PLY file of the C-alpha trace (Angstrom):
ply
format ascii 1.0
element vertex 118
property float x
property float y
property float z
element edge 117
property int vertex1
property int vertex2
end_header
-45.95 -61.33 -134.59
-45.27 -57.42 -135.21
-46.37 -56.92 -131.74
-44.32 -59.65 -130.24
-41.28 -57.86 -131.82
-42.33 -54.43 -130.82
-42.78 -55.92 -126.96
-39.42 -57.31 -127.12
-37.54 -54.23 -128.59
-39.49 -51.85 -126.04
-38.75 -54.16 -123.19
-34.96 -54.74 -124.27
-34.64 -50.92 -124.92
-35.95 -49.75 -121.58
-33.83 -52.14 -119.47
-30.66 -51.33 -121.72
-31.34 -47.75 -120.88
-31.82 -48.35 -117.04
-28.49 -50.40 -117.20
-26.62 -47.65 -119.11
-28.14 -44.89 -116.73
-26.97 -46.79 -113.40
-23.68 -47.95 -114.67
-21.73 -45.77 -111.99
-24.08 -47.41 -109.29
-23.21 -50.97 -110.63
-19.50 -50.39 -110.76
-19.65 -48.88 -107.12
-21.56 -52.05 -105.98
-19.39 -54.42 -107.94
-16.36 -52.76 -106.50
-17.92 -53.23 -102.97
-18.13 -56.97 -103.29
-21.38 -57.47 -104.92
-21.46 -60.51 -106.95
-22.43 -60.70 -110.70
-25.66 -62.73 -109.92
-26.67 -60.21 -107.50
-26.36 -57.17 -109.95
-28.10 -59.30 -113.01
-30.90 -60.24 -110.69
-31.48 -56.94 -109.75
-32.34 -56.02 -113.28
-34.01 -59.18 -114.12
-36.40 -58.51 -111.19
-37.03 -54.91 -112.42
-38.08 -56.19 -115.69
-40.38 -58.91 -114.04
-41.79 -56.09 -112.08
-42.30 -54.00 -115.42
-44.19 -57.14 -117.06
-46.47 -57.63 -113.77
-47.68 -54.07 -113.95
-48.24 -54.44 -117.71
-50.13 -57.32 -117.20
-52.16 -55.95 -114.34
-53.41 -52.82 -116.36
-53.57 -54.94 -119.56
-56.11 -57.38 -118.54
-58.84 -55.00 -117.44
-58.10 -52.99 -120.35
-58.72 -56.20 -122.55
-61.90 -56.99 -120.74
-63.27 -53.51 -121.24
-62.26 -53.61 -124.92
-64.30 -56.85 -125.20
-67.08 -55.35 -123.62
-67.19 -52.48 -126.07
-66.97 -54.77 -129.00
-69.18 -57.46 -127.97
-72.15 -55.99 -130.18
-69.80 -56.00 -133.37
-68.60 -59.75 -132.69
-71.08 -62.35 -134.00
-70.79 -65.91 -132.68
-67.73 -65.14 -131.18
-67.55 -64.77 -127.17
-65.90 -61.56 -126.24
-64.15 -62.95 -123.12
-62.51 -66.32 -123.79
-60.27 -66.96 -120.68
-57.88 -69.38 -122.62
-57.33 -66.72 -125.19
-56.46 -64.19 -122.53
-54.36 -66.76 -120.43
-52.48 -67.57 -123.68
-51.83 -63.88 -124.68
-50.52 -63.15 -121.19
-48.38 -66.35 -121.23
-46.89 -65.41 -124.61
-46.24 -61.70 -123.92
-44.68 -62.60 -120.48
-42.24 -65.09 -122.18
-41.19 -62.69 -124.69
-40.76 -60.23 -122.44
-38.84 -62.22 -119.87
-36.54 -63.07 -122.79
-35.80 -59.67 -123.62
-34.63 -59.01 -120.24
-32.02 -61.36 -120.31
-29.40 -59.76 -122.36
-29.44 -56.37 -120.31
-29.50 -57.98 -117.10
-26.57 -60.24 -118.18
-24.68 -57.17 -119.67
-25.33 -55.09 -116.34
-23.31 -58.26 -114.36
-20.37 -57.78 -116.78
-19.88 -53.93 -116.34
-16.03 -53.34 -115.24
-16.00 -51.06 -112.26
-12.73 -49.51 -113.54
-14.23 -48.77 -117.07
-17.59 -47.44 -115.73
-16.13 -45.08 -113.28
-13.55 -43.86 -115.73
-16.65 -43.20 -118.14
-18.25 -40.88 -115.16
0 1
1 2
2 3
3 4
4 5
5 6
6 7
7 8
8 9
9 10
10 11
11 12
12 13
13 14
14 15
15 16
16 17
17 18
18 19
19 20
20 21
21 22
22 23
23 24
24 25
25 26
26 27
27 28
28 29
29 30
30 31
31 32
32 33
33 34
34 35
35 36
36 37
37 38
38 39
39 40
40 41
41 42
42 43
43 44
44 45
45 46
46 47
47 48
48 49
49 50
50 51
51 52
52 53
53 54
54 55
55 56
56 57
57 58
58 59
59 60
60 61
61 62
62 63
63 64
64 65
65 66
66 67
67 68
68 69
69 70
70 71
71 72
72 73
73 74
74 75
75 76
76 77
77 78
78 79
79 80
80 81
81 82
82 83
83 84
84 85
85 86
86 87
87 88
88 89
89 90
90 91
91 92
92 93
93 94
94 95
95 96
96 97
97 98
98 99
99 100
100 101
101 102
102 103
103 104
104 105
105 106
106 107
107 108
108 109
109 110
110 111
111 112
112 113
113 114
114 115
115 116
116 117
């Protein structure tokens, strides 16, 4: 359970930081006519890309770890596809949920306030 909390906090923190760093760009795009859905979609898909990259790197790492621990495991398979798919699904769901708030916050940035803060 602690791992899921760390995943959620890390994903949320990374996307919140990205929104804060790009607030001037978001303000300029909004003032030029970008809709809030386009802005939030941009950050949501950024989070999706990060999740996909993490899964792509994590699955081979999990497989290699299973291979290394196979000598220690007794009567337990080192590679259970159901467990791997279940873990990937839970981690993806937690990460996607953590992406929602920063993406929504990005769509609500006021152009006047963001440009005044620059």
